[in-house]
C-alpha positions as CSV (number, residue, x, y, z in Angstrom):
1,M,29.2,-101.0,63.2
2,K,26.7,-103.1,61.3
3,V,27.4,-105.9,58.8
4,N,25.4,-105.1,55.6
5,R,26.3,-108.2,53.6
6,I,28.5,-111.3,53.3
7,V,29.5,-112.5,49.9
8,A,31.1,-115.9,49.0
9,N,34.0,-115.6,46.6
10,V,35.1,-118.4,44.2
11,A,38.6,-118.4,42.7
12,T,38.9,-119.3,39.0
13,D,41.1,-118.6,36.0
14,D,37.9,-118.5,33.8
15,V,35.4,-116.0,35.2
16,A,33.2,-116.2,32.1
17,A,32.6,-119.9,32.7
18,A,30.3,-119.0,35.6
19,K,27.7,-117.4,33.4
20,H,26.2,-120.7,32.3
21,F,25.8,-122.2,35.8
22,Y,25.0,-119.1,37.9
23,G,23.3,-117.0,35.1
24,D,21.6,-119.5,32.9
25,V,21.0,-122.5,35.2
26,L,20.4,-120.7,38.5
27,D,18.9,-117.6,36.8
28,L,20.9,-115.1,38.8
29,D,21.4,-111.6,37.5
30,V,24.9,-110.2,36.7
31,L,25.2,-107.5,39.4
32,M,28.8,-106.5,38.4
33,D,31.3,-107.6,35.8
34,L,34.7,-106.0,35.8
35,G,36.4,-108.8,33.8
36,W,38.4,-110.2,36.7
37,I,35.2,-110.4,38.9
38,A,31.6,-111.2,38.0
39,T,29.1,-111.0,40.8
40,Y,25.8,-112.8,40.4
41,G,22.7,-112.4,42.6
42,N,19.2,-111.2,42.7
43,A,18.9,-107.6,41.4
44,E,15.9,-107.0,43.6
45,T,17.6,-107.9,46.8
46,M,21.3,-108.2,47.9
47,S,20.7,-111.3,50.0
48,V,21.9,-113.8,47.5
49,Q,25.3,-113.3,45.8
50,V,28.3,-115.3,44.6
51,S,31.4,-113.7,43.1
52,I,33.6,-115.6,40.6
53,M,37.1,-114.2,40.6
54,S,40.5,-114.6,38.8
55,E,42.1,-112.1,41.3
56,G,41.1,-110.1,44.3
57,G,41.4,-106.7,42.5
58,S,44.3,-104.4,42.5
59,G,46.7,-107.4,42.2
60,T,45.5,-109.0,45.5
61,P,44.7,-112.7,46.0
62,V,41.1,-113.8,45.8
63,P,39.6,-113.5,49.3
64,D,37.6,-116.4,50.6
65,M,34.8,-114.1,51.8
66,S,33.8,-110.5,51.6
67,V,32.0,-108.8,54.5
68,E,30.4,-105.4,53.8
69,V,30.1,-103.1,56.8
70,D,28.5,-99.7,57.3
71,D,31.6,-98.2,59.1
72,L,34.9,-99.4,57.8
73,D,36.9,-97.2,60.2
74,E,35.1,-98.8,63.2
75,A,35.8,-102.3,61.7
76,L,39.5,-101.4,61.3
77,R,39.6,-100.1,64.9
78,R,38.2,-103.4,66.2
79,V,40.6,-105.4,64.1
80,H,43.6,-103.4,65.5
81,K,42.2,-103.7,69.0
82,A,42.0,-107.5,68.6
83,G,45.6,-107.6,67.5
84,I,44.7,-109.0,64.0
85,A,47.2,-108.3,61.3
86,V,45.9,-106.4,58.2
87,E,47.3,-108.1,55.1
88,Y,46.1,-105.5,52.6
89,G,44.8,-101.9,52.9
90,P,42.9,-100.0,53.9
91,A,42.7,-99.0,50.3
92,E,40.4,-96.8,48.2
93,E,39.6,-98.9,45.2
94,P,38.7,-97.5,41.7
95,W,35.5,-99.5,41.6
96,G,34.0,-97.6,44.5
97,V,34.9,-99.4,47.7
98,R,37.2,-98.9,50.6
99,R,38.5,-102.1,52.0
100,F,41.1,-104.1,53.9
101,F,42.0,-107.8,54.1
102,V,42.5,-109.9,57.3
103,R,42.7,-113.6,58.1
104,D,40.0,-115.2,60.2
105,P,41.0,-117.7,63.0
106,F,40.8,-120.5,60.4
107,G,43.3,-118.9,58.0
108,R,40.6,-117.7,55.5
109,L,41.3,-114.4,53.8
110,V,38.5,-112.0,54.5
111,N,37.8,-108.8,52.5
112,I,36.2,-106.2,54.8
113,L,34.7,-103.4,52.7
114,A,32.4,-100.4,52.6
115,H,30.9,-98.8,49.5
116,R,31.7,-95.2,49.0
């Protein structure tokens, strides 16, 4: 299993308010906007991103971090082997990802995902 990307997630009740700071001031591109989540980054490379979220999608809480992997089944196997509780999923989401949530050792909610 290889990690493809790690994304910072910012919880807010006003996702649209991020446009001025992240879009206008920092000149980041809108990579995705589903209303409840807007992801900003560099459209030429996926190395810089920040997501502004009012929810985690599908009624879940906003995760503190998202980790994209190339093999979700292997990631899930490793989580189970380590005795880490899965708090959500695995789930096939309508926006094209398969994912599950776990807590890291510091209590942070981590969204582990793979694009379909």
